[in-house]
C-alpha positions in Angstrom: 17.2 -2.1 9.9 18.0 -0.4 6.6 21.0 1.9 6.3 19.7 5.4 6.9 21.2 8.0 4.6 21.4 11.6 5.7 20.5 14.5 3.5 17.8 17.2 3.1 14.6 17.1 1.1 14.9 19.1 -2.2 12.3 21.7 -2.8 9.6 19.2 -3.7 10.7 17.0 -0.8 12.0 14.1 -3.0 15.2 13.0 -4.5 15.3 12.2 -8.3 13.9 8.8 -9.1 16.5 6.1 -9.6 16.5 3.8 -12.7 17.5 0.9 -10.4 14.9 -1.6 -11.6 13.2 -2.3 -15.0 10.9 0.4 -16.2 7.7 0.5 -18.3 7.3 -0.3 -21.2 6.7 -3.1 -21.8 4.9 -5.2 -19.2 4.1 -7.8 -21.9 7.5 -9.2 -21.2 6.5 -9.5 -17.5 8.0 -8.1 -14.3 10.6 -10.0 -12.4 10.4 -11.2 -8.8 12.8 -9.0 -6.7 13.8 -9.7 -3.1 12.1 -7.4 -0.7 15.4 -6.0 0.6 16.4 -5.0 -2.9 13.2 -3.2 -3.4 13.7 -1.2 -0.2 17.3 -0.5 -1.0 16.3 0.9 -4.4 14.4 3.6 -2.5 16.8 4.1 0.4 16.8 7.9 0.0 13.1 8.1 0.4 13.2 5.7 3.3 15.8 7.8 5.0 13.6 11.0 4.4 10.6 9.2 5.7 12.4 8.5 9.0 13.4 12.2 9.2 9.9 13.6 8.6 8.2 10.9 10.8 9.7 12.6 13.9 10.6 9.0 15.2 14.0 8.1 16.5 15.8 5.6 14.3 15.3 2.8 16.6 11.6 3.4 16.9 11.3 3.9 13.2 13.1 0.6 12.6 10.9 -1.2 15.1 7.5 0.2 14.1 7.6 1.5 10.5 10.3 -0.6 8.7 8.1 -3.7 9.2 5.2 -1.8 7.4 7.5 -0.9 4.5 8.8 -4.5 4.3 5.2 -5.9 4.3 4.2 -3.4 1.6 7.2 -4.2 -0.6 6.5 -8.0 -0.1 2.8 -7.6 -0.9 3.1 -5.4 -4.1 6.6 -6.2 -5.5 7.2 -4.1 -8.6 3.6 -3.3 -9.4 3.1 0.1 -11.1 0.8 2.8 -9.5 -1.2 3.3 -12.7 -1.6 2.0 -16.2 -0.6 5.1 -18.1 -0.4 8.0 -15.7 1.9 8.7 -12.7 4.4 6.2 -11.5 3.4 3.8 -14.3 6.9 2.2 -14.3 8.0 -1.0 -12.6 8.0 -0.4 -8.8 5.8 2.7 -9.3 3.3 1.7 -6.6 5.9 1.3 -3.9 7.7 4.5 -5.0 4.5 6.5 -5.1 3.4 5.2 -1.7 6.8 6.3 -0.2 6.8 9.6 -1.9 3.2 10.5 -0.7 4.2 9.3 2.9 7.3 11.6 2.9 5.3 14.7 1.7 2.4 13.9 4.0 4.7 13.6 7.0 6.2 17.0 6.0 2.8 18.6 5.6 1.7 17.3 9.0 4.2 19.7 10.6 1.6 22.4 10.2 -1.3 20.4 11.7 -2.1 20.6 15.4 -3.4 17.1 16.1 -3.6 17.1 19.9 -5.0 20.5 21.1 -6.9 19.2 24.1 -3.9 17.8 26.2 -1.2 19.2 28.2 2.0 20.5 26.5 3.9 17.5 27.8 1.4 15.0 26.6 1.1 16.9 23.3 4.7 16.2 22.3 4.2 12.4 22.7 0.8 12.5 21.0 1.9 14.6 18.0 4.6 12.0 17.2 2.0 9.2 17.1 -0.4 11.2 15.1 2.3 11.9 12.5 3.1 8.2 12.4 -0.6 7.5 11.8 -0.4 10.0 8.8 2.7 8.1 7.5 1.1 4.7 7.8 -2.2 5.9 6.2 -0.2 7.4 3.3 1.7 4.3 2.7 -1.6 2.4 2.3 -3.6 5.0 0.6 -3.3 3.3 -2.8 -2.9 -0.2 -1.4 -6.2 -1.4 -2.6 -5.2 -1.1 -6.3 -3.9 -4.7 -6.6 -7.3 -5.8 -5.3 -9.5 -3.7 -7.7 -7.4 -2.5 -10.6 -5.1 -5.4 -11.6 -5.1 -9.1 -12.4 -1.6 -10.7 -12.0 -1.0 -14.0 -13.6 1.8 -16.3 -14.8 2.8 -16.2 -18.5 0.0 -18.6 -19.6 -2.7 -17.1 -17.4 -3.4 -20.4 -15.7 -2.3 -19.2 -12.3 -3.6 -15.9 -10.9 -2.4 -14.1 -7.8 -5.2 -13.9 -5.1 -4.1 -10.8 -3.1 -6.2 -11.5 0.0 -4.6 -14.9 0.4 -0.9 -14.1 0.1 1.6 -11.5 -0.9 2.8 -11.2 -4.5 6.3 -12.2 -3.4 4.9 -15.3 -1.7 2.8 -16.2 -4.7 5.7 -15.9 -7.2 7.9 -18.0 -4.9 5.2 -20.7 -4.3 5.0 -21.2 -8.1 8.7 -20.6 -8.7 7.9 -17.8 -11.2 10.7 -15.6 -12.4 8.2 -13.3 -14.2 4.6 -12.2 -13.6 2.2 -10.5 -15.9 -0.2 -7.7 -15.5 -3.7 -7.2 -16.9 -5.6 -4.0 -16.1 -9.3 -4.2 -15.3 -11.7 -2.1 -17.4 -13.9 0.4 -15.5 -12.0 0.2 -12.3 -12.7 3.8 -11.2 -12.1 4.5 -7.6 -12.9 1.0 -6.3 -9.5 0.7 -4.7 -10.2 3.4 -2.1 -12.3 1.4 0.4 -10.5 -1.9 -0.4 -7.3 -0.5 1.1 -8.9 -1.1 4.5 -8.7 -4.8 3.9 -4.9 -4.6 4.0 -4.5 -3.1 7.5 -4.3 -6.4 9.3 -1.9 -7.8 6.7 0.5 -4.9 6.4 0.3 -3.1 9.8 1.7 -5.1 12.8 -0.4 -5.4 15.8 2.4 -3.6 17.8 1.9 -0.5 15.7 -1.9 -0.6 16.1 -1.4 -1.0 19.8 1.1 1.9 20.0 -1.3 4.1 18.2 -4.2 3.3 20.5 -2.4 3.8 23.8 -3.5 7.4 24.1 -7.0 6.5 23.0 -8.9 5.5 19.8 -8.9 8.7 17.9 -5.7 8.1 16.0 -6.5 4.7 14.8 -10.0 5.8 13.8 -8.7 8.7 11.9 -6.1 6.6 10.2 -8.7 4.0 9.1 -11.0 6.7 7.7 -8.0 8.2 5.8 -7.0 4.8 4.3 -10.5 4.1 3.2 -11.2 7.7 1.9 -14.2 7.7 4.2 -13.7 11.1 5.7 -11.6 13.5 3.5 -11.7 16.3 6.1 -10.2 14.6 9.1 -6.8 15.6 10.4 -5.0 12.5 8.9 -6.7 12.7 5.6 -5.9 16.3 4.7 -2.1 16.1 4.5 -2.3 12.8 2.6 -4.7 14.3 0.0 -2.5 17.3 -0.5 0.6 15.2 -0.8 -1.1 12.9 -3.3 -2.1 15.9 -5.3 1.4 17.2 -5.3 
């Protein structure tokens, strides 16, 4: 498990962004493959904050949510979150996903998720609901590599197929030290529903089973939030607000 750093959220809930990895511009020179652990360590303050706002004990966070973070970092490497807007630097998509998850977890404090159970049951259910919010927030922009980007080698002869393997796996399979980005024209909001395709890849079955132990509501709400299929459900609302902020 990653080393968890202590510390409080600053007024916006985030620590200043670290210039630990190469930044935009230019992507024309390519982005380097970086080991997954190095990507996680570059955002260790946000990871620590995520554990705090999740309400999970460190052991449970390490068992259930660190695997999701590792899978996400493995899948997207240093991809940016946007071409010219927020988090358009190298590693921006992972940074943005973490930042939204931290803020969404914090905002979830004010949401009563389990109102129809006993007080004893509510405590356990609320922790799981908040974990569902965090997981959905981590994946809320996960469809962008499917819809917004084409990733290739320098010559364009080899292209990453996101549904077949992670970006880390692809770069290693072709022994690439750099990979190159090409933004699709007219991509719009196509990424929103495509994020649902990533759930089996990025969320371990142990996490899905844990969320469904009390019933199906948490998993259903989480999936609706990831796919932007219901913007008013209890999981969607804190994520949308966090993304706006």
